[in-house]
C-alpha positions in Angstrom: 120.4 59.3 -51.3 119.0 62.6 -50.1 116.0 63.9 -52.0 116.0 67.4 -53.5 113.1 69.5 -52.2 111.5 71.8 -54.8 112.8 75.4 -54.7 110.7 78.5 -54.7 109.4 79.9 -57.9 108.7 83.6 -57.8 108.4 83.3 -54.1 106.0 80.3 -54.3 107.3 76.8 -53.6 106.4 73.9 -55.8 103.3 72.5 -54.1 101.2 69.4 -54.8 97.8 68.8 -53.4 96.4 65.3 -52.6 95.3 63.4 -55.7 91.8 62.8 -54.4 91.3 66.5 -53.8 92.6 67.4 -57.3 90.3 64.9 -58.9 87.3 66.3 -57.0 88.1 69.9 -58.1 88.5 68.7 -61.7 85.1 67.0 -61.7 83.6 70.1 -60.1 85.1 72.4 -62.8 84.0 70.2 -65.6 80.4 70.2 -64.2 80.5 74.0 -64.0 81.9 74.2 -67.6 79.1 72.0 -68.9 76.5 74.1 -67.1 77.9 77.3 -68.6 78.0 75.8 -72.1 74.3 74.9 -71.7 73.5 78.4 -70.6 75.5 79.8 -73.5 73.3 78.0 -75.9 69.9 78.9 -74.4 70.6 82.4 -73.1 70.9 85.5 -75.3 68.9 88.4 -76.6 66.1 85.9 -76.8 66.1 82.7 -74.7 65.3 79.4 -76.4 63.6 76.2 -75.2 65.3 72.9 -74.8 63.2 71.5 -77.6 64.7 74.1 -80.0 68.2 73.1 -78.8 67.5 69.4 -79.5 66.0 70.2 -82.9 69.0 72.3 -83.9 71.3 69.5 -82.8 69.3 67.1 -84.9 69.9 69.3 -88.0 66.6 71.2 -88.2 67.0 74.9 -88.1 63.5 76.0 -89.1 62.4 78.9 -87.1 64.1 81.9 -85.5 64.9 80.1 -82.2 66.5 77.1 -83.8 68.6 79.2 -86.1 69.8 81.2 -83.0 70.8 77.9 -81.4 72.7 76.8 -84.5 74.6 80.1 -84.3 75.3 79.9 -80.6 76.7 76.4 -80.6 79.9 77.2 -82.6 80.1 80.4 -80.6 80.1 78.4 -77.4 82.7 76.0 -78.7 84.9 78.9 -79.7 84.7 80.4 -76.2 85.6 77.0 -74.7 88.6 76.5 -77.1 89.9 80.1 -76.9 89.5 80.2 -73.1 91.4 77.0 -72.7 94.1 78.1 -75.1 94.7 81.5 -73.5 94.8 80.0 -70.0 97.3 77.3 -70.9 99.4 79.8 -72.8 99.5 82.0 -69.7 100.4 79.1 -67.4 103.2 78.0 -69.7 104.6 81.5 -70.1 104.6 81.9 -66.4 106.5 78.7 -66.1 109.0 79.4 -68.9 109.9 82.9 -67.6 109.4 82.1 -63.9 107.3 85.3 -63.9 104.0 85.5 -62.0 102.9 88.4 -64.1 103.3 86.7 -67.5 100.2 86.7 -69.6 99.7 86.9 -73.4 97.8 90.2 -73.0 100.1 91.9 -70.5 103.2 90.9 -72.5 101.6 92.4 -75.7 101.6 89.0 -77.5 97.9 89.2 -78.3 98.2 92.7 -79.7 101.2 91.7 -81.8 99.1 88.9 -83.3 96.2 91.4 -84.0 98.5 93.9 -85.6 99.9 91.2 -87.9 96.5 90.2 -89.1 95.2 93.7 -89.5 98.3 94.7 -91.5 97.9 91.6 -93.6 94.3 92.5 -94.4 95.1 96.1 -95.2 98.3 95.8 -97.2 98.5 92.2 -98.5 94.9 91.3 -99.2 94.9 88.6 -96.5 91.4 87.0 -96.5 91.6 83.3 -95.7 91.0 81.9 -92.2 94.2 79.8 -92.4 96.1 82.8 -93.5 94.8 84.7 -90.5 96.0 82.0 -88.1 99.5 81.7 -89.6 100.0 85.5 -89.7 98.7 85.8 -86.1 101.1 83.1 -84.9 104.0 84.8 -86.6 103.0 88.2 -85.1 102.7 86.7 -81.7 106.1 85.0 -81.9 107.9 88.2 -83.0 106.3 90.2 -80.3 107.1 87.6 -77.6 110.8 87.6 -78.7 110.9 91.4 -78.8 109.3 91.9 -75.3 111.6 89.3 -73.7 114.7 90.9 -75.3 113.7 94.4 -74.1 112.8 93.0 -70.6 116.2 91.3 -70.4 118.1 94.5 -70.8 120.0 96.0 -67.8 120.9 94.4 -64.5 119.0 91.4 -63.2 117.9 90.2 -66.6 114.2 89.6 -67.3 112.7 90.4 -63.9 108.9 90.2 -63.6 108.5 94.0 -63.4 110.7 94.7 -66.4 108.9 92.1 -68.5 105.5 93.5 -67.4 106.5 97.1 -68.2 108.1 96.1 -71.5 104.9 94.2 -72.4 102.6 96.9 -71.4 104.5 99.5 -73.4 104.7 97.2 -76.4 101.0 96.4 -76.2 100.1 100.1 -76.1 102.3 100.9 -79.0 101.0 98.0 -81.1 97.4 98.9 -80.3 98.1 102.4 -81.6 99.5 100.9 -84.8 96.4 98.8 -85.2 94.2 101.9 -84.9 96.4 103.8 -87.3 96.1 101.1 -89.9 92.3 100.8 -89.5 91.8 104.6 -89.6 93.6 104.8 -92.9 91.4 102.1 -94.5 87.7 102.7 -94.1 87.0 99.7 -96.3 88.4 97.3 -93.7 87.2 99.1 -90.6 84.3 96.8 -90.0 86.2 93.6 -90.6 89.1 94.7 -88.5 87.0 95.7 -85.4 87.3 92.2 -83.9 91.0 92.5 -83.8 90.8 95.6 -81.7 88.3 94.3 -79.1 88.3 90.6 -78.4 85.0 88.6 -78.7 83.6 85.2 -79.6 80.5 86.4 -81.4 81.9 85.6 -84.8 82.5 82.0 -84.1 81.4 79.7 -86.9 81.8 76.0 -87.9 84.4 77.1 -90.5 86.5 79.1 -88.1 86.5 76.2 -85.7 87.6 73.7 -88.3 90.5 75.9 -89.4 91.8 76.8 -85.9 91.4 73.3 -84.3 94.6 71.7 -85.8 96.7 74.7 -84.6 95.2 74.6 -81.1 95.8 70.8 -81.0 99.5 71.2 -81.8 99.8 74.0 -79.2 98.1 72.0 -76.5 100.3 68.9 -77.3 103.5 70.9 -77.1 102.5 72.5 -73.8 101.4 69.3 -72.2 104.6 67.5 -73.3 106.6 70.2 -71.6 104.7 70.0 -68.3 107.2 67.7 -66.4 110.1 69.8 -67.7 108.5 73.0 -66.6 108.5 71.5 -63.0 112.3 71.1 -63.4 112.7 74.7 -64.7 110.9 75.9 -61.6 114.0 74.7 -59.6 116.2 77.1 -61.6 118.2 76.6 -64.8 121.3 75.2 -63.1 119.5 72.5 -61.1 117.2 71.7 -64.1 120.3 71.1 -66.2 121.8 69.0 -63.4 118.6 66.8 -63.5 119.2 66.1 -67.2 116.9 68.8 -68.8 118.0 70.5 -71.9 117.0 73.9 -70.6 117.1 75.9 -73.8 115.2 73.2 -75.8 112.6 72.8 -73.1 112.1 76.6 -72.9 111.9 76.9 -76.6 109.4 74.1 -77.1 107.1 75.3 -74.3 107.3 78.9 -75.5 106.5 77.7 -79.0 103.4 75.9 -77.8 102.3 79.0 -75.8 102.8 81.3 -78.8 100.8 78.9 -81.1 97.9 78.8 -78.7 97.9 82.5 -78.2 98.3 83.4 -81.9 95.7 80.9 -83.1 93.1 82.0 -80.4 93.7 85.7 -81.2 93.2 85.0 -85.0 89.6 83.9 -84.4 88.7 86.0 -81.3 90.8 89.1 -81.3 92.9 90.2 -78.3 91.5 88.9 -75.1 93.6 89.8 -72.1 94.0 88.6 -68.5 92.6 85.1 -68.9 96.2 83.7 -69.0 96.9 85.7 -65.8 93.9 85.1 -63.6 93.3 81.4 -64.4 96.7 79.8 -63.6 96.9 81.7 -60.3 93.4 80.5 -59.3 94.3 76.9 -60.3 97.5 77.0 -58.2 95.3 77.8 -55.1 93.2 74.8 -55.9 95.7 72.1 -56.9 99.2 73.4 -56.3 102.0 74.2 -58.8 102.6 70.8 -60.5 102.4 71.7 -64.2 101.2 68.1 -65.0 97.9 69.0 -63.2 98.1 72.8 -63.6 97.9 72.9 -67.4 94.7 70.6 -67.7 93.1 72.5 -64.8 93.9 75.8 -66.5 92.4 74.6 -69.7 89.1 73.7 -68.0 88.9 76.8 -65.8 89.9 79.1 -68.7 87.2 77.6 -70.9 84.7 78.1 -68.1 85.8 81.7 -67.4 85.5 82.8 -71.1 82.2 81.0 -71.6 80.8 82.5 -68.4 82.0 86.0 -69.4 80.3 85.6 -72.8 77.0 84.6 -71.2 77.3 87.5 -68.7 77.9 90.0 -71.5 74.7 88.9 -73.2 72.6 89.1 -70.0 73.7 92.5 -68.5 73.4 94.4 -71.8 70.3 92.7 -73.3 69.3 93.0 -76.1 72.8 94.2 -77.0 76.0 92.4 -76.0 79.3 93.3 -74.3 82.3 91.6 -75.8 84.2 89.2 -73.6 87.4 91.2 -74.0 85.9 94.1 -72.1 84.6 91.8 -69.3 87.9 89.9 -68.9 89.7 93.3 -68.6 87.3 94.4 -65.9 88.0 91.2 -64.0 91.7 90.9 -64.7 93.0 94.5 -64.1 92.3 94.5 -60.3 93.7 91.0 -60.1 96.9 92.2 -61.9 97.3 94.9 -59.3 96.8 92.4 -56.5 99.4 90.1 -57.9 101.9 92.9 -58.3 101.4 94.0 -54.6 101.5 90.4 -53.3 104.7 89.5 -55.2 106.4 92.8 -54.1 108.3 93.0 -57.3 111.0 95.6 -57.3 111.9 98.2 -59.8 115.4 98.7 -61.1 
């Protein structure tokens, strides 16, 4: 029986690297992530000693340095969790839509989640961490459906360029709505700021406890869809011929991506371009097999956001630059590069 060779996906064929090479890259990325986590704990407006880190881990927070460590640990864990969630969400969205430009930020999904939370605070008295997460996921889901529907209009269906344009226009409109809501309510301006510019400085043990179950569900849904995403890369007709229930697979994978994006945005605000940059970088390292791509994206996304947080503390010391600003500075040129390389065509 003749084997079927993987077809091209957005101009890139399904590629697998040798297992030994992938394992080496994974170990290397984990080492880098651990080093960045250590730097995130000790580096800040005031550096701390290893002894203070060990004391804080042991439960003692007497003294300014140990208290700083106790605050930086949940911040670091939030950067790791949010970076992994946004990167996996982007990789899944790219696989579901077969669109190399798909990203929660570019498609406006993050901004939709932010608008939902800000509106809930302003008009419905939303105040609980779990409520933020549920509302953010709902806002992310509605925005994703709207952008896909708009991007599917006209000839050719949901092409990469039409989705990107629909997402960019939607994100701009929703960001304006967020500003309009905040400007009309001075009493919530301070608390709503984090949903205008993404950052991890507000990470706490409580926020991590609330968001962890949602992130776990999102990761599980995405990882369970990994093999099926490889089939979708061959095209809907061939995937159906291979026994995949295309609509179900696409729905489950998209649900996992929306949960990850919405939950991460609920605790960090809108952070763009992580879901665009990281999956493309991982494909260069280990190929396009989603069974490897998603775990790699999680590790590299965690490292990218943690590194951006450390960099934001160093270059603006004693102040800080939010990670949402730094990821935009990194991701915007990369977005332009991807557009040029893919040679996407307008209508």
